[in-house]
Structure formats: structure tokens, C-alpha cells
N, CA, C and O of each residue as an XYZ file, in Angstrom:
780
protein
N       9.541    -17.975     24.684
C       8.365    -18.606     25.230
C       7.825    -19.588     24.194
O       7.737    -19.266     23.010
N       7.467    -20.777     24.644
C       6.918    -21.792     23.741
C       5.474    -21.447     23.396
O       4.758    -20.863     24.209
N       5.040    -21.819     22.158
C       3.643    -21.561     21.792
C       2.697    -22.317     22.719
O       3.002    -23.437     23.130
N       1.592    -21.740     23.041
C       0.590    -22.337     23.902
C      -0.379    -23.143     23.041
O      -1.033    -22.589     22.156
N      -0.474    -24.442     23.295
C      -1.377    -25.289     22.502
C      -2.829    -24.851     22.644
O      -3.607    -24.959     21.697
N      -3.199    -24.351     23.838
C      -4.573    -23.874     24.037
C      -4.869    -22.695     23.130
O      -5.982    -22.577     22.617
N      -3.890    -21.815     22.921
C      -4.087    -20.663     22.056
C      -4.317    -21.132     20.623
O      -5.223    -20.640     19.951
N      -3.505    -22.082     20.149
C      -3.662    -22.593     18.786
C      -5.035    -23.242     18.616
O      -5.690    -23.051     17.591
N      -5.468    -24.003     19.608
C      -6.782    -24.643     19.538
C      -7.883    -23.595     19.518
O      -8.854    -23.728     18.774
N      -7.739    -22.544     20.338
C      -8.746    -21.484     20.362
C      -8.879    -20.844     19.001
O      -9.990    -20.696     18.491
N      -7.751    -20.457     18.396
C      -7.815    -19.736     17.122
C      -8.391    -20.633     16.030
O      -9.088    -20.143     15.142
N      -8.118    -21.923     16.075
C      -8.687    -22.826     15.072
C     -10.206    -22.893     15.225
O     -10.932    -22.835     14.233
N     -10.686    -23.014     16.455
C     -12.123    -23.083     16.696
C     -12.790    -21.733     16.462
O     -13.919    -21.670     15.977
N     -12.101    -20.666     16.803
C     -12.693    -19.332     16.679
C     -13.011    -18.984     15.238
O     -13.995    -18.292     14.974
N     -12.193    -19.452     14.296
C     -12.467    -19.110     12.899
C     -13.800    -19.695     12.448
O     -14.498    -19.088     11.635
N     -14.160    -20.873     12.969
C     -15.454    -21.461     12.618
C     -16.592    -20.693     13.286
O     -17.637    -20.478     12.673
N     -16.397    -20.281     14.531
C     -17.432    -19.550     15.261
C     -17.650    -18.189     14.627
O     -18.789    -17.742     14.489
N     -16.572    -17.529     14.243
C     -16.672    -16.187     13.691
C     -17.381    -16.156     12.346
O     -17.908    -15.115     11.953
N     -17.403    -17.262     11.643
C     -18.063    -17.297     10.339
C     -19.543    -16.945     10.456
O     -20.117    -16.377      9.527
N     -20.158    -17.270     11.570
C     -21.581    -17.001     11.753
C     -21.834    -15.712     12.522
O     -22.974    -15.423     12.883
N     -20.785    -14.932     12.777
C     -20.911    -13.731     13.596
C     -21.103    -12.499     12.744
O     -20.989    -12.535     11.519
N     -21.399    -11.403     13.430
C     -21.616    -10.144     12.740
C     -20.430     -9.217     12.922
O     -19.568     -9.444     13.770
N     -20.401     -8.181     12.124
C     -19.336     -7.194     12.185
C     -19.732     -6.059     13.110
O     -20.906     -5.697     13.201
N     -18.749     -5.501     13.792
C     -18.990     -4.348     14.654
C     -18.536     -3.105     13.927
O     -17.362     -2.979     13.579
N     -19.428     -2.211     13.699
C     -19.103     -0.954     13.024
C     -19.555      0.176     13.942
O     -20.605      0.781     13.724
N     -18.755      0.458     14.972
C     -19.079      1.531     15.895
C     -18.096      2.666     15.696
O     -17.096      2.501     14.998
N     -18.357      3.793     16.286
C     -17.472      4.947     16.136
C     -16.265      4.802     17.049
O     -16.371      4.296     18.166
N     -15.120      5.253     16.559
C     -13.876      5.184     17.320
C     -13.612      6.520     17.984
O     -14.148      7.542     17.554
N     -12.777      6.528     19.045
C     -12.404      7.785     19.664
C     -11.518      8.600     18.730
O     -10.981      8.069     17.757
N     -11.365      9.879     19.023
C     -10.525     10.747     18.209
C      -9.090     10.237     18.197
O      -8.600      9.724     19.203
N      -8.425     10.378     17.072
C      -7.076      9.843     16.904
C      -6.026     10.787     17.452
O      -6.229     11.999     17.519
N      -4.899     10.210     17.843
C      -3.731     10.985     18.234
C      -2.552     10.450     17.441
O      -2.655      9.372     16.855
N      -1.442     11.163     17.404
C      -0.292     10.672     16.641
C       0.126      9.281     17.125
O       0.064      8.995     18.321
N       0.550      8.419     16.199
C       0.857      7.044     16.585
C       2.187      6.921     17.324
O       3.168      7.565     16.952
N       2.219      6.090     18.379
C       3.497      5.729     18.965
C       4.095      4.616     18.114
O       3.462      4.150     17.167
N       5.284      4.197     18.439
C       5.876      3.095     17.707
C       5.081      1.839     18.021
O       4.856      1.526     19.190
N       4.660      1.124     17.006
C       3.915     -0.120     17.166
C       4.834     -1.256     16.749
O       5.487     -1.186     15.707
N       4.884     -2.286     17.551
C       5.777     -3.410     17.264
C       5.419     -4.054     15.942
O       4.247     -4.306     15.663
N       6.419     -4.318     15.137
C       6.178     -5.009     13.876
C       6.470     -6.493     14.000
O       6.161     -7.266     13.093
N       7.058     -6.894     15.106
C       7.304     -8.312     15.355
C       7.290     -8.550     16.858
O       7.472     -7.611     17.633
N       7.075     -9.795     17.282
C       7.038    -10.076     18.713
C       8.381     -9.789     19.367
O       9.420     -9.859     18.710
N       8.367     -9.462     20.678
C       9.631     -9.250     21.372
C      10.497    -10.501     21.294
O       9.986    -11.621     21.271
N      11.808    -10.302     21.254
C      12.747    -11.423     21.157
C      12.686    -12.264     22.423
O      12.523    -11.723     23.516
N      12.816    -13.598     22.289
C      12.807    -14.457     23.474
C      14.069    -14.224     24.291
O      15.085    -13.795     23.744
N      14.022    -14.504     25.610
C      15.189    -14.310     26.440
C      16.344    -15.199     25.995
O      16.137    -16.315     25.518
N      17.548    -14.694     26.155
C      18.750    -15.444     25.809
C      19.025    -16.476     26.895
O      18.892    -16.177     28.082
N      19.408    -17.691     26.497
C      19.702    -18.763     27.447
C      20.861    -18.355     28.348
O      21.826    -17.741     27.894
N      20.758    -18.699     29.623
C      21.824    -18.436     30.559
C      21.764    -17.044     31.176
O      22.538    -16.746     32.086
N      20.885    -16.209     30.715
C      20.757    -14.868     31.264
C      19.648    -14.906     32.307
O      18.712    -15.698     32.190
N      19.745    -14.067     33.314
C      18.750    -14.012     34.378
C      17.383    -13.649     33.844
O      17.214    -13.466     32.639
N      16.401    -13.543     34.732
C      15.042    -13.228     34.297
C      14.988    -11.893     33.550
O      15.660    -10.930     33.919
N      14.190    -11.859     32.516
C      14.045    -10.658     31.707
C      12.810     -9.914     32.198
O      11.725    -10.483     32.308
N      12.997     -8.631     32.489
C      11.879     -7.810     32.908
C      11.292     -7.145     31.671
O      11.995     -6.477     30.913
N      10.007     -7.336     31.483
C       9.327     -6.750     30.327
C       8.468     -5.589     30.795
O       7.970     -5.574     31.921
N       8.307     -4.635     29.925
C       7.468     -3.491     30.242
C       6.006     -3.825     29.943
O       5.725     -4.765     29.199
N       5.066     -3.056     30.524
C       3.655     -3.255     30.180
C       3.412     -3.103     28.678
O       2.607     -3.837     28.104
N       4.097     -2.164     28.044
C       3.933     -1.968     26.599
C       4.384     -3.214     25.835
O       3.729     -3.615     24.873
N       5.481     -3.824     26.246
C       5.956     -5.041     25.565
C       4.967     -6.190     25.723
O       4.730     -6.937     24.774
N       4.386     -6.338     26.920
C       3.362     -7.377     27.118
C       2.174     -7.135     26.181
O       1.674     -8.063     25.545
N       1.730     -5.880     26.105
C       0.588     -5.545     25.256
C       0.924     -5.723     23.774
O       0.076     -6.154     22.993
N       2.149     -5.395     23.389
C       2.555     -5.600     21.993
C       2.544     -7.076     21.633
O       2.197     -7.440     20.509
N       2.925     -7.933     22.585
C       2.883     -9.370     22.316
C       1.441     -9.822     22.066
O       1.181    -10.600     21.149
N       0.517     -9.335     22.878
C      -0.891     -9.662     22.661
C      -1.360     -9.138     21.306
O      -2.033     -9.844     20.554
N      -0.994     -7.885     21.002
C      -1.424     -7.282     19.734
C      -0.881     -8.066     18.544
O      -1.585     -8.261     17.553
N       0.356     -8.512     18.638
C       0.964     -9.259     17.539
C       0.333    -10.640     17.365
O       0.530    -11.282     16.334
N      -0.409    -11.092     18.344
C      -1.145    -12.351     18.233
C      -2.526    -12.127     17.635
O      -2.960    -12.895     16.775
N      -3.226    -11.074     18.084
C      -4.622    -10.898     17.672
C      -4.796    -10.232     16.309
O      -5.752    -10.541     15.597
N      -3.896     -9.327     15.931
C      -4.064     -8.618     14.659
C      -4.015     -9.573     13.458
O      -4.864     -9.453     12.575
N      -3.066    -10.513     13.381
C      -3.086    -11.446     12.240
C      -4.381    -12.264     12.159
O      -4.846    -12.582     11.064
N      -4.956    -12.601     13.304
C      -6.214    -13.345     13.285
C      -7.337    -12.467     12.727
O      -8.147    -12.932     11.925
N      -7.386    -11.200     13.149
C      -8.391    -10.275     12.610
C      -8.215    -10.123     11.099
O      -9.195    -10.112     10.354
N      -6.961    -10.006     10.650
C      -6.689     -9.895      9.213
C      -7.171    -11.138      8.470
O      -7.753    -11.036      7.390
N      -6.932    -12.291      9.042
C      -7.365    -13.553      8.410
C      -8.889    -13.581      8.271
O      -9.413    -13.981      7.231
N      -9.592    -13.160      9.310
C     -11.052    -13.140      9.258
C     -11.542    -12.126      8.219
O     -12.504    -12.395      7.499
N     -10.893    -10.979      8.138
C     -11.284     -9.985      7.144
C     -11.036    -10.506      5.731
O     -11.856    -10.293      4.838
N      -9.908    -11.188      5.524
C      -9.604    -11.733      4.205
C     -10.617    -12.796      3.804
O     -11.021    -12.869      2.644
N     -11.027    -13.620      4.765
C     -11.940    -14.720      4.462
C     -13.407    -14.307      4.476
O     -14.187    -14.803      3.663
N     -13.805    -13.404      5.384
C     -15.219    -13.101      5.606
C     -15.571    -11.619      5.437
O     -16.746    -11.256      5.387
N     -14.546    -10.771      5.351
C     -14.721     -9.313      5.272
C     -15.333     -8.729      6.542
O     -15.788     -7.585      6.524
N     -15.356     -9.469      7.625
C     -15.890     -8.998      8.900
C     -15.494     -9.986      9.998
O     -15.088    -11.114      9.715
N     -15.615     -9.552     11.242
C     -15.423    -10.464     12.374
C     -16.176     -9.914     13.578
O     -16.412     -8.710     13.684
N     -16.546    -10.808     14.478
C     -17.182    -10.422     15.735
C     -16.083    -10.053     16.729
O     -14.955    -10.528     16.600
N     -16.394     -9.217     17.716
C     -15.391     -8.875     18.724
C     -14.822    -10.132     19.386
O     -15.546    -11.089     19.659
N     -13.533    -10.109     19.632
C     -12.858    -11.203     20.329
C     -11.716    -10.620     21.134
O     -11.431     -9.426     21.036
N     -11.065    -11.441     21.920
C      -9.983    -10.936     22.743
C      -8.967    -11.991     23.090
O      -9.079    -13.154     22.703
N      -7.969    -11.550     23.834
C      -6.937    -12.438     24.353
C      -6.448    -11.835     25.662
O      -6.471    -10.619     25.849
N      -6.009    -12.699     26.559
C      -5.518    -12.247     27.857
C      -4.205    -12.942     28.182
O      -3.990    -14.099     27.821
N      -3.333    -12.217     28.868
C      -2.043    -12.756     29.281
C      -2.062    -12.951     30.800
O      -2.338    -12.020     31.556
N      -1.763    -14.173     31.225
C      -1.678    -14.486     32.649
C      -0.383    -13.897     33.217
O       0.515    -13.551     32.450
N      -0.268    -13.778     34.541
C       0.972    -13.276     35.133
C       2.202    -14.089     34.712
O       3.314    -13.561     34.697
N       2.010    -15.365     34.372
C       3.117    -16.217     33.929
C       3.542    -15.916     32.496
O       4.604    -16.362     32.062
N       2.723    -15.162     31.754
C       3.001    -14.873     30.351
C       2.216    -15.747     29.402
O       2.248    -15.531     28.190
N       1.511    -16.731     29.930
C       0.694    -17.606     29.089
C      -0.485    -16.816     28.535
O      -1.098    -16.022     29.249
N      -0.804    -17.038     27.247
C      -1.865    -16.286     26.575
C      -3.013    -17.219     26.214
O      -2.801    -18.337     25.743
N      -4.235    -16.738     26.444
C      -5.439    -17.487     26.076
C      -6.376    -16.557     25.320
O      -6.461    -15.368     25.629
N      -7.078    -17.097     24.332
C      -8.046    -16.326     23.562
C      -9.398    -16.334     24.245
O      -9.675    -17.184     25.091
N     -10.251    -15.367     23.867
C     -11.587    -15.271     24.465
C     -12.581    -14.749     23.444
O     -12.255    -13.909     22.605
N     -13.802    -15.265     23.532
C     -14.912    -14.767     22.710
C     -16.122    -14.657     23.616
O     -16.295    -15.455     24.537
N     -16.960    -13.664     23.351
C     -18.201    -13.524     24.095
C     -19.253    -14.402     23.440
O     -19.409    -14.360     22.220
N     -19.967    -15.185     24.207
C     -21.020    -16.040     23.663
C     -22.366    -15.372     23.824
O     -22.635    -14.727     24.838
N     -23.211    -15.528     22.817
C     -24.546    -14.932     22.885
C     -25.619    -15.959     22.551
O     -26.699    -15.593     22.088
N     -25.340    -17.231     22.778
C     -26.333    -18.269     22.494
C     -26.515    -18.485     21.009
O     -25.616    -18.195     20.220
N     -27.679    -18.995     20.620
C     -27.957    -19.302     19.228
C     -28.480    -18.116     18.434
O     -28.528    -18.159     17.205
N     -28.875    -17.051     19.137
C     -29.410    -15.884     18.447
C     -28.294    -15.129     17.731
O     -27.112    -15.309     18.025
N     -28.696    -14.277     16.783
C     -27.733    -13.410     16.115
C     -27.142    -12.493     17.183
O     -27.894    -11.771     17.838
N     -25.829    -12.495     17.382
C     -25.250    -11.753     18.499
C     -25.325    -10.243     18.305
O     -25.174     -9.733     17.195
N     -25.559     -9.546     19.402
C     -25.515     -8.097     19.431
C     -24.057     -7.717     19.710
O     -23.483     -8.142     20.712
N     -23.472     -6.931     18.837
C     -22.053     -6.597     18.931
C     -21.723     -5.917     20.251
O     -20.731     -6.262     20.894
N     -22.537     -4.962     20.660
C     -22.264     -4.269     21.925
C     -22.360     -5.218     23.111
O     -21.630     -5.070     24.091
N     -23.265     -6.195     23.023
C     -23.376     -7.196     24.083
C     -22.113     -8.067     24.131
O     -21.621     -8.391     25.211
N     -21.599     -8.440     22.967
C     -20.368     -9.242     22.927
C     -19.204     -8.472     23.537
O     -18.413     -9.038     24.292
N     -19.094     -7.190     23.217
C     -18.024     -6.370     23.791
C     -18.179     -6.299     25.308
O     -17.198     -6.431     26.041
N     -19.404     -6.093     25.778
C     -19.663     -6.022     27.224
C     -19.297     -7.322     27.921
O     -18.737     -7.305     29.017
N     -19.613     -8.458     27.284
C     -19.259     -9.756     27.870
C     -17.745     -9.924     27.985
O     -17.243    -10.411     28.998
N     -17.020     -9.516     26.940
C     -15.561     -9.588     26.991
C     -15.015     -8.683     28.093
O     -14.157     -9.096     28.873
N     -15.518     -7.444     28.156
C     -15.070     -6.509     29.191
C     -15.344     -7.061     30.583
O     -14.475     -7.017     31.454
N     -16.537     -7.574     30.791
C     -16.917     -8.118     32.093
C     -16.014     -9.286     32.491
O     -15.513     -9.338     33.613
N     -15.814    -10.213     31.567
C     -14.955    -11.367     31.858
C     -13.522    -10.969     32.147
O     -12.906    -11.484     33.079
N     -12.985    -10.047     31.346
C     -11.607     -9.598     31.570
C     -11.487     -8.806     32.867
O     -10.510     -8.965     33.599
N     -12.477     -7.947     33.163
C     -12.442     -7.158     34.392
C     -12.472     -8.079     35.617
O     -11.727     -7.875     36.575
N     -13.338     -9.089     35.573
C     -13.427    -10.030     36.688
C     -12.113    -10.795     36.852
O     -11.597    -10.919     37.963
N     -11.572    -11.310     35.739
C     -10.299    -12.035     35.819
C      -9.164    -11.148     36.304
O      -8.297    -11.599     37.053
N      -9.165     -9.890     35.882
C      -8.130     -8.947     36.322
C      -8.236     -8.685     37.817
O      -7.221     -8.646     38.513
N      -9.465     -8.503     38.321
C      -9.643     -8.235     39.749
C      -9.261     -9.443     40.602
O      -8.934     -9.295     41.779
N      -9.303    -10.638     40.009
C      -8.905    -11.863     40.714
C      -7.424    -12.177     40.536
O      -6.932    -13.182     41.050
N      -6.710    -11.316     39.805
C      -5.275    -11.522     39.602
C      -4.939    -12.554     38.551
O      -3.796    -13.006     38.493
N      -5.889    -12.946     37.715
C      -5.652    -13.962     36.695
C      -4.949    -13.407     35.460
O      -4.326    -14.167     34.717
N      -5.037    -12.086     35.224
C      -4.471    -11.480     34.022
C      -3.546    -10.328     34.376
O      -3.751     -9.611     35.355
N      -2.518    -10.174     33.543
C      -1.701     -8.964     33.664
C      -1.873     -8.066     32.449
O      -1.492     -6.896     32.496
N      -2.438     -8.582     31.360
C      -2.692     -7.766     30.171
C      -3.854     -8.378     29.395
O      -4.044     -9.594     29.388
N      -4.633     -7.503     28.737
C      -5.759     -7.971     27.933
C      -5.817     -7.209     26.621
O      -5.307     -6.095     26.505
N      -6.450     -7.834     25.634
C      -6.685     -7.200     24.330
C      -8.107     -7.524     23.898
O      -8.513     -8.686     23.909
N      -8.864     -6.499     23.519
C     -10.193     -6.677     22.936
C     -10.113     -6.119     21.521
O      -9.679     -4.985     21.317
N     -10.533     -6.919     20.545
C     -10.393     -6.560     19.137
C     -11.788     -6.366     18.535
O     -12.652     -7.236     18.641
N     -11.986     -5.197     17.896
C     -13.295     -4.830     17.368
C     -13.132     -4.322     15.936
O     -12.203     -3.574     15.633
N     -14.045     -4.739     15.064
C     -14.124     -4.242     13.683
C     -15.010     -3.005     13.738
O     -16.199     -3.119     14.035
N     -14.461     -1.825     13.460
C     -15.226     -0.600     13.647
C     -14.877      0.472     12.625
O     -14.000      0.274     11.784
N     -15.551      1.582     12.698
C     -15.285      2.720     11.827
C     -14.323      3.658     12.555
O     -14.530      3.972     13.728
N     -13.270      4.108     11.860
C     -12.258      4.989     12.451
C     -12.035      6.194     11.540
O     -12.379      6.170     10.359
N     -11.457      7.239     12.108
C     -10.985      8.374     11.326
C      -9.493      8.480     11.604
O      -9.101      8.981     12.658
N      -8.647      8.015     10.676
C      -7.198      8.040     10.898
C      -6.665      9.472     10.990
O      -7.278     10.393     10.451
N      -5.535      9.667     11.665
C      -4.927     10.991     11.753
C      -4.672     11.562     10.354
O      -4.240     10.846      9.450
N      -4.946     12.855     10.191
C      -4.704     13.511      8.913
C      -5.803     13.307      7.894
O      -5.704     13.812      6.775
N      -6.853     12.576      8.253
C      -7.971     12.341      7.344
C      -9.255     12.858      7.985
O      -9.337     13.000      9.205
N     -10.244     13.133      7.161
C     -11.526     13.587      7.700
C     -12.640     12.577      7.452
O     -13.695     12.645      8.082
N     -12.407     11.646      6.542
C     -13.428     10.656      6.208
C     -13.304      9.419      7.098
O     -12.206      8.980      7.441
N     -14.462      8.874      7.458
C     -14.491      7.631      8.223
C     -14.148      6.469      7.303
O     -14.445      6.498      6.109
N     -13.521      5.450      7.871
C     -13.258      4.225      7.126
C     -13.213      3.048      8.078
O     -13.131      3.222      9.294
N     -13.266      1.854      7.524
C     -13.225      0.643      8.337
C     -11.865      0.522      9.012
O     -10.845      0.954      8.476
N     -11.875     -0.077     10.206
C     -10.622     -0.270     10.912
C     -10.732     -1.373     11.947
O     -11.816     -1.680     12.444
N      -9.596     -1.958     12.260
C      -9.485     -2.917     13.347
C      -8.992     -2.120     14.551
O      -7.932     -1.496     14.490
N      -9.751     -2.136     15.641
C      -9.348     -1.444     16.864
C      -8.942     -2.489     17.896
O      -9.708     -3.402     18.203
N      -7.730     -2.348     18.428
C      -7.220     -3.268     19.442
C      -7.111     -2.486     20.749
O      -6.266     -1.601     20.888
N      -7.973     -2.823     21.699
C      -7.979     -2.164     23.009
C      -7.070     -2.946     23.940
O      -7.388     -4.071     24.327
N      -5.939     -2.353     24.300
C      -4.932     -3.009     25.124
C      -4.909     -2.393     26.521
O      -4.874     -1.172     26.672
N      -4.930     -3.255     27.540
C      -4.873     -2.790     28.928
C      -3.898     -3.662     29.710
O      -3.809     -4.868     29.478
N      -3.167     -3.046     30.638
C      -2.180     -3.746     31.467
C      -2.405     -3.385     32.922
O      -2.817     -2.269     33.239
N      -2.132     -4.333     33.802
C      -2.346     -4.109     35.235
C      -1.488     -2.982     35.799
O      -1.795     -2.448     36.864
N      -0.417     -2.614     35.098
C       0.460     -1.535     35.565
C      -0.025     -0.157     35.126
O       0.713      0.820     35.252
N      -1.252     -0.059     34.614
C      -1.826      1.228     34.262
C      -1.665      1.637     32.811
O      -2.084      2.732     32.434
N      -1.070      0.788     31.988
C      -0.913      1.080     30.562
C      -2.228      0.759     29.862
O      -2.756     -0.343     30.012
N      -2.765      1.714     29.095
C      -4.021      1.504     28.366
C      -3.967      2.297     27.071
O      -3.766      3.511     27.088
N      -4.147      1.607     25.940
C      -4.076      2.247     24.629
C      -5.011      1.530     23.660
O      -5.261      0.331     23.789
N      -5.519      2.281     22.695
C      -6.296      1.688     21.601
C      -5.492      1.906     20.333
O      -5.201      3.043     19.963
N      -5.132      0.819     19.669
C      -4.377      0.914     18.418
C      -5.346      0.626     17.275
O      -5.989     -0.423     17.241
N      -5.441      1.573     16.338
C      -6.333      1.431     15.193
C      -5.558      1.065     13.942
O      -4.515      1.653     13.656
N      -6.064      0.101     13.203
C      -5.475     -0.340     11.938
C      -6.510     -0.107     10.836
O      -7.336     -0.986     10.589
N      -6.491      1.064     10.160
C      -7.450      1.295      9.074
C      -7.247      0.258      7.964
O      -6.126     -0.176      7.700
N      -8.349     -0.126      7.323
C      -8.227     -1.085      6.224
C      -9.260     -0.783      5.146
O     -10.240     -0.072      5.368
N      -9.005     -1.343      3.987
C      -9.943     -1.279      2.861
C      -9.697     -2.516      2.018
O      -8.808     -3.316      2.309
N     -10.491     -2.662      0.976
C     -10.320     -3.783      0.050
C     -10.035     -3.218     -1.337
O     -10.693     -2.276     -1.781
N      -9.054     -3.799     -2.015
C      -8.700     -3.348     -3.358
C      -9.790     -3.754     -4.348
O     -10.720     -4.480     -3.997
N      -9.665     -3.277     -5.586
C     -10.622     -3.653     -6.638
C     -10.651     -5.156     -6.869
O     -11.655     -5.703     -7.326
N      -9.534     -5.824     -6.548
C      -9.450     -7.278     -6.706
C      -9.941     -8.012     -5.457
O      -9.906     -9.241     -5.401
N     -10.401     -7.252     -4.451
C     -10.912     -7.862     -3.236
C      -9.854     -8.203     -2.212
O     -10.136     -8.929     -1.259
N      -8.635     -7.696     -2.382
C      -7.552     -7.990     -1.437
C      -7.584     -6.990     -0.280
O      -7.854     -5.805     -0.477
N      -7.310     -7.479      0.912
C      -7.270     -6.641      2.103
C      -6.058     -5.721      2.041
O      -4.945     -6.178      1.783
N      -6.267     -4.420      2.277
C      -5.185     -3.437      2.304
C      -5.187     -2.796      3.685
O      -6.125     -2.084      4.043
N      -4.135     -3.051      4.461
C      -4.004     -2.476      5.803
C      -3.140     -1.222      5.720
O      -2.079     -1.230      5.095
N      -3.596     -0.152      6.351
C      -2.848      1.088      6.400
C      -2.037      1.146      7.693
O      -2.255      0.334      8.592
N      -1.096      2.104      7.799
C      -0.304      2.217      9.034
C      -1.204      2.439     10.254
O      -2.225      3.121     10.164
N      -0.821      1.864     11.382
C      -1.630      1.996     12.598
C      -1.471      3.376     13.238
O      -0.520      4.108     12.963
N      -2.422      3.701     14.090
C      -2.348      4.902     14.916
C      -2.871      4.535     16.295
O      -3.521      3.502     16.454
N      -2.596      5.366     17.293
C      -2.983      5.029     18.662
C      -3.656      6.202     19.356
O      -3.396      7.367     19.057
N      -4.534      5.852     20.299
C      -5.167      6.828     21.175
C      -5.071      6.292     22.604
O      -4.854      5.099     22.818
N      -5.230      7.166     23.551
C      -5.226      6.762     24.955
C      -6.407      5.837     25.212
O      -7.510      6.085     24.725
N      -6.179      4.775     25.972
C      -7.242      3.844     26.308
C      -8.090      4.364     27.458
O      -7.783      5.396     28.055
N      -9.159      3.640     27.764
C     -10.098      4.060     28.803
C      -9.822      3.428     30.167
O     -10.545      3.713     31.122
N      -8.796      2.574     30.287
C      -8.432      1.942     31.563
C      -9.640      1.237     32.183
O      -9.893      1.387     33.378
N     -10.390      0.465     31.379
C     -11.622     -0.161     31.855
C     -11.439     -1.533     32.486
O     -12.311     -1.989     33.226
N     -10.334     -2.194     32.214
C     -10.211     -3.588     32.658
C      -9.602     -3.727     34.040
O     -10.121     -4.481     34.864
N      -8.534     -3.032     34.312
C      -7.829     -3.182     35.582
C      -8.215     -2.072     36.552
O      -8.543     -0.965     36.126
N      -8.180     -2.361     37.864
C      -8.490     -1.327     38.852
C      -7.530     -0.144     38.703
O      -6.367     -0.315     38.337
N      -8.034      1.047     38.990
C      -7.197      2.256     38.878
C      -6.002      2.138     39.798
O      -6.092      1.587     40.896
N      -4.883      2.664     39.335
C      -3.641      2.629     40.120
C      -3.380      3.973     40.729
O      -2.382      4.152     41.428
């Protein structure tokens, strides 16, 4: 799949918008053992081969592999980011999304609600087959009892796949971002109608 110019433009503009945004530090759901998380995007289809059928998990992994590096970039530059998202159209085209809150200091929960509302509406109209909402929050990774900062990626697919992937992080003494292995929990199936 060719890169989407709209996606590149969104991410360039979003970094400027996020500079004035606040961090979301909310509580995460209880952790479960991690499933395999994609470390790279799915391979493009081979030329001359018929249409490739992708699973809901593969669609969501593609979204996750797009949004996580952006969250990491914001953490490296600003040590925080406002909630943002991305959605995949039935054609596979991906577009980024941010909740707007006017000129006032944005309320993090309001931004999340705006993203959920927009994605839910687009999903009910058939505009999306997968969505990702990314939140900077507090998590408790599996095997640990202490809370720590984490990037939570809420992934939902029209085929009923819903998962939250948590990426715990910290900053080294030198101020460098340190990402720990991800873990996953069952999602809340909030974006797409129940199947």
C-alpha cells in the first residue's frame, strides 16, 4: 500500500498542535498476558497474486504501527501528548484524528469522548473498518504492582476485534525515553456496533 499523503500532512500538523496540549494520566484496566504484538507492518501483497485477505488483528496492527511511533516522538520531544487517533477506511486508507477543544486548555476526558464519538459515528456510517485511540495514561504492567506511565492504544475493528495494548515507559537519568515490552487487555468494543 502506498503512503497516504493526508496521513503525512496530519502527523506533521499534529506535532504542532500537541505541543500546546495536556497529558492524560488516567487509570488503565487490569492487565492480562500479552498476545503477540506486531513489531513491523504487515508485508505488502506480492504483485500478480490475487487479493489478499487480512484479518481484523492485522488491520489493527497496521494502525498501531502507525500511531505508536508518533506517540513516542511526542514523548521524546514533550514528555506528554494529548489523546489522538487514527482510522482505517474499508479501502485500507488511513487518516489521523484529534479531538478539538477550542482555545481553552483541553480537558483530556473531553478529548477522548470527542474521538470516541467521531469514530463511533463514522463506524455506524460504514466509513471505518478499524480505529485506534491513543492515550498517555498510568498503567500497571503484568507482574508488577506499582503504577507507571504508559501509552495505551485502544484498537477496535468492525469484525468484533477489540483490544487495548499498553506500552509502559519511563525516562532514563539522561532524559531518554525507555519503552518496555507491551501487554494487552480485552477492549471495551465501544466504537463498532455489537456483532
